[in-house]
C-alpha positions as a Markdown table, in Angstrom:
| # | Residue | x | y | z |
|---|---|---|---|---|
| 1 | Unk | 9.4 | 153.5 | -197.2 |
| 2 | Unk | 6.2 | 155.4 | -196.4 |
| 3 | Unk | 3.8 | 152.6 | -197.4 |
| 4 | Unk | 5.7 | 150.3 | -194.9 |
| 5 | Unk | 5.4 | 152.6 | -191.9 |
| 6 | Unk | 2.7 | 150.4 | -190.3 |
| 7 | Unk | 5.0 | 147.4 | -190.5 |
| 8 | Unk | 8.0 | 149.3 | -189.2 |
| 9 | Unk | 6.0 | 150.7 | -186.3 |
| 10 | Unk | 4.6 | 147.3 | -185.5 |
| 11 | Unk | 8.2 | 146.1 | -185.0 |
| 12 | Unk | 8.7 | 149.0 | -182.5 |
| 13 | Unk | 10.4 | 151.4 | -184.9 |
| 14 | Unk | 10.3 | 155.2 | -184.4 |
| 15 | Unk | 10.8 | 156.3 | -188.0 |
| 16 | Unk | 12.5 | 159.6 | -188.8 |
| 17 | Unk | 13.5 | 161.4 | -191.9 |
| 18 | Unk | 16.7 | 163.5 | -191.9 |
| 19 | Unk | 16.6 | 166.8 | -193.9 |
| 20 | Unk | 20.0 | 168.1 | -195.0 |
| 21 | Unk | 18.7 | 171.6 | -195.7 |
| 22 | Unk | 18.3 | 174.8 | -193.8 |
| 23 | Unk | 15.4 | 174.7 | -191.3 |
| 24 | Unk | 13.3 | 177.3 | -193.1 |
| 25 | Unk | 13.5 | 175.3 | -196.3 |
| 26 | Unk | 12.5 | 172.1 | -194.5 |
| 27 | Unk | 9.6 | 173.7 | -192.8 |
| 28 | Unk | 8.3 | 175.1 | -196.1 |
| 29 | Unk | 8.6 | 171.7 | -197.8 |
| 30 | Unk | 6.8 | 169.9 | -194.9 |
| 31 | Unk | 4.0 | 172.5 | -195.0 |
| 32 | Unk | 3.4 | 171.7 | -198.7 |
| 33 | Unk | 4.1 | 167.9 | -198.5 |
| 34 | Unk | 3.4 | 166.7 | -194.9 |
| 35 | Unk | 5.1 | 163.5 | -193.9 |
| 36 | Unk | 3.6 | 160.9 | -191.5 |
| 37 | Unk | 6.8 | 160.7 | -189.5 |
| 38 | Unk | 9.1 | 163.0 | -187.6 |
| 39 | Unk | 11.8 | 165.0 | -189.4 |
| 40 | Unk | 15.2 | 166.1 | -188.0 |
| 41 | Unk | 16.8 | 169.0 | -189.8 |
| 42 | Unk | 20.6 | 168.6 | -189.9 |
| 43 | Unk | 22.0 | 171.1 | -192.4 |
| 44 | Unk | 25.5 | 170.6 | -193.8 |
| 45 | Unk | 27.4 | 167.4 | -194.3 |
| 46 | Unk | 28.7 | 166.5 | -190.8 |
| 47 | Unk | 26.2 | 163.7 | -190.2 |
| 48 | Unk | 26.8 | 162.3 | -193.7 |
| 49 | Unk | 30.5 | 162.3 | -193.2 |
| 50 | Unk | 30.2 | 160.7 | -189.8 |
| 51 | Unk | 28.0 | 157.9 | -191.3 |
| 52 | Unk | 30.4 | 157.5 | -194.3 |
| 53 | Unk | 27.7 | 158.5 | -196.8 |
| 54 | Unk | 29.3 | 159.3 | -200.1 |
| 55 | Unk | 28.7 | 161.8 | -202.8 |
| 56 | Unk | 27.6 | 161.1 | -206.4 |
| 57 | Unk | 28.4 | 162.6 | -209.7 |
| 58 | Unk | 26.4 | 164.9 | -212.0 |
| 59 | Unk | 26.4 | 162.0 | -214.6 |
| 60 | Unk | 24.7 | 159.8 | -212.0 |
| 61 | Unk | 22.1 | 162.4 | -211.2 |
| 62 | Unk | 21.3 | 162.9 | -214.9 |
| 63 | Unk | 21.3 | 159.2 | -215.7 |
| 64 | Unk | 18.1 | 157.6 | -217.2 |
| 65 | Unk | 17.1 | 155.9 | -213.9 |
| 66 | Unk | 17.4 | 159.2 | -212.0 |
| 67 | Unk | 15.5 | 161.1 | -214.7 |
| 68 | Unk | 12.8 | 158.5 | -214.6 |
| 69 | Unk | 12.4 | 159.0 | -210.8 |
| 70 | Unk | 12.2 | 162.7 | -211.3 |
| 71 | Unk | 9.6 | 162.3 | -214.0 |
| 72 | Unk | 7.5 | 160.0 | -211.8 |
| 73 | Unk | 7.7 | 162.6 | -209.0 |
| 74 | Unk | 6.5 | 165.3 | -211.4 |
| 75 | Unk | 3.6 | 163.1 | -212.5 |
| 76 | Unk | 2.6 | 162.8 | -208.8 |
| 77 | Unk | 2.7 | 166.6 | -208.5 |
| 78 | Unk | 6.1 | 167.0 | -206.8 |
| 79 | Unk | 8.3 | 169.3 | -208.9 |
| 80 | Unk | 12.0 | 169.6 | -208.4 |
| 81 | Unk | 12.9 | 172.7 | -206.5 |
| 82 | Unk | 15.7 | 175.2 | -206.9 |
| 83 | Unk | 18.6 | 174.4 | -204.6 |
| 84 | Unk | 19.4 | 176.7 | -201.7 |
| 85 | Unk | 22.9 | 178.1 | -201.3 |
| 86 | Unk | 24.9 | 175.6 | -199.3 |
| 87 | Unk | 22.9 | 172.5 | -200.2 |
| 88 | Unk | 25.0 | 169.7 | -201.6 |
| 89 | Unk | 23.1 | 168.2 | -204.5 |
| 90 | Unk | 25.6 | 165.5 | -204.9 |
| 91 | Unk | 25.2 | 164.1 | -201.3 |
| 92 | Unk | 24.0 | 160.5 | -201.3 |
| 93 | Unk | 21.7 | 159.3 | -198.6 |
| 94 | Unk | 21.2 | 156.1 | -196.7 |
| 95 | Unk | 19.1 | 154.2 | -194.2 |
| 96 | Unk | 20.1 | 153.8 | -190.6 |
| 97 | Unk | 18.6 | 151.6 | -187.9 |
| 98 | Unk | 19.5 | 152.8 | -184.4 |
| 99 | Unk | 18.4 | 150.8 | -181.3 |
| 100 | Unk | 16.8 | 152.4 | -178.2 |
| 101 | Unk | 20.3 | 152.6 | -176.6 |
| 102 | Unk | 21.5 | 154.8 | -179.5 |
| 103 | Unk | 23.7 | 152.1 | -181.1 |
| 104 | Unk | 23.7 | 151.9 | -184.9 |
| 105 | Unk | 22.6 | 148.3 | -185.7 |
| 106 | Unk | 22.3 | 148.6 | -189.5 |
| 107 | Unk | 23.5 | 151.1 | -192.1 |
| 108 | Unk | 22.8 | 151.2 | -195.8 |
| 109 | Unk | 24.8 | 153.6 | -197.8 |
| 110 | Unk | 23.3 | 154.6 | -201.2 |
| 111 | Unk | 25.7 | 154.1 | -204.1 |
| 112 | Unk | 23.8 | 156.2 | -206.6 |
| 113 | Unk | 21.1 | 158.9 | -206.4 |
| 114 | Unk | 18.4 | 156.3 | -207.0 |
| 115 | Unk | 19.8 | 153.5 | -204.9 |
| 116 | Unk | 17.6 | 152.4 | -202.0 |
| 117 | Unk | 17.7 | 149.2 | -199.9 |
| 118 | Unk | 15.1 | 146.5 | -200.2 |
| 119 | Unk | 12.3 | 147.0 | -197.9 |
| 120 | Unk | 12.7 | 143.4 | -196.7 |
| 121 | Unk | 16.3 | 144.2 | -195.6 |
| 122 | Unk | 15.1 | 147.3 | -193.6 |
| 123 | Unk | 12.3 | 145.3 | -191.9 |
| 124 | Unk | 14.8 | 142.5 | -191.0 |
| 125 | Unk | 17.3 | 145.0 | -189.6 |
| 126 | Unk | 14.5 | 146.7 | -187.5 |
| 127 | Unk | 13.3 | 143.3 | -186.2 |
| 128 | Unk | 16.9 | 142.3 | -185.3 |
| 129 | Unk | 17.6 | 145.6 | -183.6 |
| 130 | Unk | 14.4 | 145.3 | -181.5 |
| 131 | Unk | 15.4 | 141.8 | -180.5 |
| 132 | Unk | 18.9 | 142.9 | -179.3 |
| 133 | Unk | 17.8 | 146.2 | -177.7 |
| 134 | Unk | 17.5 | 146.3 | -173.9 |
| 135 | Unk | 14.1 | 148.0 | -174.2 |
| 136 | Unk | 12.9 | 146.1 | -177.2 |
| 137 | Unk | 12.3 | 149.1 | -179.4 |
| 138 | Unk | 14.3 | 151.0 | -181.9 |
| 139 | Unk | 14.5 | 154.1 | -184.2 |
């Protein structure tokens, strides 16, 4: 999504990343790999459970598409890190569009470790949320 931040912001989006890791670990990662957006640290699985985000299997993580993504990240200089006690390596992610009133307007639940929504779907969801939000902006 990072290359599309200007488009998202032009639609009024306040883009956040959610880190499901202990705060110290998230801070160390962000120091090494700064992100051009805000990050909320939410350790544990409560948020994922509340959003209905599933968990994957080891077979999915070790599948050829996943390994390809890991290799591409390594070639860009981002090495996989050792997990911290309590991190759930099988937790799947998702994309959420929340309007300015705090209402979830769109939710994409990843089905595999490499599953991501189409950028066009996210942009459309953000535009629709902005159009239906009382203040005209969204997160």
